[in-house]
N, C-alpha and C positions, 0 to 999 in steps of 0.2 A: 689505172694496176701495175704496179712494179714486176718487171720483167721477173722471171726466174733464170738461174743460172743455165749456162750453155748444156745442153744434152751431150752425154756420152755413153756409147755400149758399154758395155764391159768389155767385151771386146775389145773397142779402140782405147777402152782403161789399161788394158793388156799390152795391146801394142804399144800401146806411149811411153810405160813405162818400164817394157822388158819383162814381162812376167807372166807368170806362167795360168791360165784357170783351173785353179783346184776343186772349183766345187760351184755348181751352177748353171744357168744358161746364158752364153755368152750374147744375146740380145738384150738382156736383163740392161734397161734406161737409170742412171743417174745422173742427178741433177745438184751440182754443191756439195762439197766433203767436210767434216768434222773431224775432231782426233776425240772428244768428249763425248761417252754417249748419250749424256742428259742432255747435249745441246742436239741432239739426232732430229730431225724433223723427215717425213715422209718421202721418200726417194732419195735419199744422199747417199755418197759413198760414207763407211765408217775407216779412217785410219788407225791402222792398232799399233801405236807408237808405243818402243819401248821406253821405260826410263825410271831413275834412282830409285822410289821411291815406288811406283808400281809399275804394271803394264797393260796397256793398253788389248792384249788380248783377251786378259779376263771379263772384259765389260763388254766384247762382240756380241754376245748371247744376248744383252741388252739392248744394245744396240739396234740390232736388229726386231726386237719385241717394239722399239720405239719406232720402227717403219724405215729403217735403214735399207736400203735397195741391194746393195752388195759391200764387201771389206774390202781394206789392203791388208794383206796378214804375212811374215815370215814364218808364219808357220799353221798350224793346224790349230785353231783355237777351241775350247772347250764349250760346250754351251751353246753348240751353233744350230741352228735349226732346218732340217734337210730341206736339202736343196738349194739352201743358200749359196749367192753366188760370190763366190773368195776368189780372190786374184793374190796369189804369191809370188813377192819377189825378195831378196836377200837383206834388202835393205827400208823398210817402209819410210823413214823420211827421206833418203834420197830418193825414193822413187816418188812420193809426194811432191817434193822440189821439180823435180820431172814432167811430173803431169800438172804443174801448175804453168809449167811453160809453155807448155802445149797449149794450155787452155790460152794464157793471155795471145799466144801466137795466130791461134784460131780465131781470135775477135778480132784483131787486128786493132788493139788499144794502142792508144796514144799515153806511156805510161812517164810519169815524173815522180823522181827518187830523190828524196830529201833527207840530207843526213847535216849533222853538226854538234858541237858539245851543248849547247843550248838553242833552244826556239824553234828547235826542227817541228813539235807539234801542233806551233802556233803559228809556223807557217805553214806546213800542212793545210791545215785548214782555210787559212786566207789563199792561197792557193786551191785551194778548190772552189773557193765560195767564187774566187776568180775566174775560171774556168767553166765554173757554170754558166756561167752567162751567156758560152756561145756552143758549148758540149755539154751532152749526160754524161755527169761527170761520176765517178766513184770516188771514195777514200776512205784508208786505211786505222779502222776502230784505234783507239788509243795506245793499244799494248799491241797490237799488230803487226810488228814490225820488225822482227828476228828471222832466223832462219825457219821456225815455224810460222809463226805472225805473217809473213806477206805472204806462201803456198795458203793459207788459209782466205788472207783478204782474193787472189787472183781464182781462184777454184767456186770464189761464191760472188763473185762479180754477175749482178746481172747480165744478159748478153745484149745488151741494145746499148749497155756501155760506151760512149768512146773516148775518154779520156778516164785513168785512172792517176792518184795522187797518192805514193805513199810515201811513207818515212822509214827510213833504215836505219837500224839501231847496231851498235857492234860494242865487243869486248875484246877485241884482240884482232892482229893483221891477219885480211886476208878473209874476215868476215863480210867487209864489204861487198869485196869482190864477189864472193856468193851468190849474196843479194842479188846484187847488176845480174847474172848467170842466170839466176833464176826469173826475174822480173824485165830484164832488157830495158830498160829505161831509154828512151828519145832525150829528155831533157832530164838534165841534174845540176840538184843547188845544194850547195857548202854555205852553212849559215854561217860558221865561225868556229874558230879552234882555241880550246879554253880550258880547263885543269880538271873535268869531270875525266872519269876512266881511268885517269892517271895510274892507277893500281894497276893496270895491264898494259902501260908503255912506261920505258924509261924517260921520256920526253914529249914536251908538246910538239917538238917537230917529229917525230916518230909517230904521235897521234894524227898529225898532220897529214903525212903520209898515206896511213892507212883510210881517213878520209877519202883522200884524192884517188882512190882505187873506182870511186864512182865515174869520176870525169874522164879516166883510163879507159873505161866501158861506154862510153858515149860513142854512136858511129856518128861520123864525120856529117851528118847529114842534120846531126843534133844541135843541142846549146848547152852550156856550160853555164850556171849561174854563179858569179861567185861574188864574196863579199870584197871588194875593195877598198875600205879601211879595215880589215884584217891584213896584215903581211902577210902572212902563215898561210891564209886561204886565197889571197889574191897571186901570191909563188905559183900554187898548182896549176894556174892555166896555161903553163907549160906543158902539162902530162895528159892534153886532150889534143884529139882532132876536132874535134867539134869547135862551132861558133862560139866567142863568149860572151857575153853581156854580164859587165859588172855593176854592182849596185855598191852605193853609199850613203851615208848620210853626209861625208865630205867631198869624195868625189863618185866619179862611175858613172854608166851610160844612165844607170835609171835612178834619180837622183829625189829631195826631197827638200821641198822649201816653206819655208815661213812657217814654222810649228806651232802651234798652237794647244797648251794642254788643256784639258777642260777639268780640274778636279779630282784626279783618279777614275774618271769615267769616258777615258779616250781622248782624241785631239783633232785636229782638223791640221792640212797642209798642203801644198802643192804638188801634184806628181807630175815630175819632169820626165819624159821618155825623148831618145832619139826622133819621135815621129809625132812629138807634139805632149798637152799636157791637161793636166784639170785636176778643180779641188777636190779631195779626198775626206769623208766624214769617217773614224776610224773609232770602233768602240774598246779596242782595247788599250788600256794606258798605257803609259811610258813611251821615253824615247827610243828604248831598244825596240819596244813593236811596230814605230815607224821603220827602225833598219828592217825587220821581219815582213813588213807590209812589203817595201821595195825590194826585197828575195822575190813574194809571191806577186809582186807584178810585173815582172823579169819572166817567170813564167809564163802569165799572161799577153807577154808582149813575145814570147819565143812562139807560141801557141797562135799568134797572128791577130789577138785583140788589139783595139786600138784605148787609146788611154782614157776615153770617158766609160766604156765596158769594164776596160781596169777598174777605175773609180770607184764603180757601182758594186763591181763584185766585192774591194774592197770593206766598202759602206755594210756589207750584207754578212761579214764577219761577225761573229757574237764569241766574248771573253768565255775560256773552258773551266768547269769547276778546277777549284783549288791551283788554279792560278791566276794569281793578281786578282782575284776574285772579289768583287766590294759586296759586303753584306753590312746589313743593319741591327741590330739587336738592343732593348731596350735604352735606345739614343746612344750606343756604341758603334764607331765605325769600326768592322773588322778588314783588313786586306789580308785575304788566305791563299796563301801562296806555298802549300804547301806537298804539292806533288812533286817536288825534286829540290834538290839547292846546291850551289858552287860559289864561288869567291863573286863570280862574273852576274850571275842571276841576284843574288844578295846585294850588290851594287846597284840594279837597276831594280830593284824592290824599292830599296831607300829611296830611289828618287822617284819614284812613283808615291811614295809615303808622305813624300816633300810636298806635294801636289795638294795634297788632301788638309785640310784644316782642324785644328780641335784641340784637345789639351785634358787630360794627363796625356802623352804621347808614349808609348810600350812598345818596344819590340821584341820579340819573342824568338831566338834564333836558335833553332836545332843542328843538330849536328849533320856535317856535310861527307859526305861517304865518296869513297874509289876517289880520294886523292893524292895515291900515291904515298911515297917517303915524305913528302913534303906538308902533309896533312898538316901535323904542328903548328908549322909557321902560315900555313894559309890560312886557320884557323886565328892564330893571333892578327894577321893582316887583316881579318874582317872587323875583329873585334877592333883595333885601334881606329879604321873607317866608322865606324857606327860611334865611336865617342866622339867624333868631330861634326855630327849630326844632331838637329834639332830634337831630342830625346830626351826624355822623363829619366826612363829607366831601360835598362840590357837586362833582361833576361835568359840567359844563354841555358841549353836544356840538352844535355845527353854529355857524356865521357867526353865524346870530343871536342864539345863547347867547353868544355873549360878553357880550354886556350882562348877562347874568343872573352872568355872573360877574365882573363889574365892578360891577354892586350888589350882591351876598355880600359882596364883599370891602371895599366901602366901609363895611357894615354891621358887618359882624365876627365874631367867635367862630364862623366854624365854618371849616374847612381846605376851601380852592376850587382844582380845576383846569377849565383848558379844553384841549381837542381839538376839530379837527374833522376826526379820522381814526377809521372806526369799529375799526379794529383797534387802536390806541393807545390806544382808551375798554376792549375788552375786557382788553387786556394790563393795563391799571391795575389793572381790577377784579379778575381773578386774583391779582392781588399783593395788594390791600387784601382782599378776603375771605375767611371761615375759617366751620368751623361756628358756629352759631348766629348769623350777620351777616344781617340785613334790609336788602334793598336795592330801591329803587322807580328803574321803567325808566317817563317817559314823556316822550310829545314827541308831533309833529304826524306825521299817515302817512307823507308826503312824507320823512323820514328814515328809515322801513323799520326801527325800531326793534327791529323784532320778531324780526330775525337776530342782534341781542346774546341777548335771551333766550335764543334757537333753543341757540345756543353755550352759553351758563351753564349749561341745564337738560340737556342733553347729559354735563355733569356731566367735560368733558376735564381731565384732571390741569395746572395750570399751567403744568408742565413741558414739556408735548409741545407743543412750539413748533413744530412740523413740522406739526401738526394743526390749528392756530390757524387760521390762515386759510380750511383747507378746510371747518372750522366756521363759519367766517363765513360764507363763497361760497352754503351750501346756503340 
């Protein structure tokens, strides 16, 4: 049976966060925390967060009706049961973060923090699979990687966990530093510095500096896992007191040799570590996945695992939904990579597509968000790149993707279409695709392209026009 989160009394919660017991019994016990009343289960702490659209204090009464044992509040909320345990603080978010750090310290967790422009989530999943070979391991869910998500992970970790592998996201300078203060990582990984989030930074160098906040916060006895193939990441090694473990396809302490692709279904390679080597069978496709696997192997080495245990852990890792997910429907191969997008991840997805045989070959490329002032040129650059690939048709989807179409047409050599209408894109695909086709769907999360994938995967006949919009709306 899975262990429960660590138990704290309301008195202890108040002491941890510097709060005042506003009502209820100080010996009331809480386990775990939630900020959404709909996710409350019996015995949890409800954290009433302020928000731009609504205020969590409005739902405190509902949280108690669903079984909350106590609530963290900034003021007395309406509709709470008589005698409900309430801890009052000036700022519930800051108090929640302090509570999370206290829980993390009481459990004596070895925390791994992972950041980077692309590949954070895949690296996190592989690192957690590696750590699980020797330790009781927790990992952050996909979106629990912010100033709210990280405290949610830490306050809900089962108390028997020994290692926690956390993804750390950011949208501005100082945010990684704040997350480091909350989670206290012993091991830090920087996967790469790309063009994602340049809406919030003047340059890639400034973005790299913000990623480096993770390495600055590591203890001297910790380990910094850095990408030796990325010059901006490699330069961050000077900003940490921790031991450096570098990884890379071309150089580094952790390397891969004899990489062999398996037609979009992963690859094999020889993992080489300072202390030995082992054959790895990886289920995640693409050369970039090998690089992420090397970062995860660096985590394993920092935790003291041998090459064989690390290789076995990497073999346990599985592809995630909407990230280079290989699907088949009605004889069509769909490479579904619609969780997010950047020029680097488009190049990686196209490389995986090159491994898959089939025709005709179609790429649907949606808008890439948060690329800053260079967004238009970045989209044109992607268009020029796809024009040199083995593709029969490129469909640029979205207003920004008009620049992808422009770049592809300028480069020539491929048929190009552009649309901002998802129903039109779906109609084009159903007209163009046939058994044996290979299609890549790639775009930023805001484009909601998973709906196109769902409609195609349902295998709805192309002549079922009445069902087309219904399938899209699902």
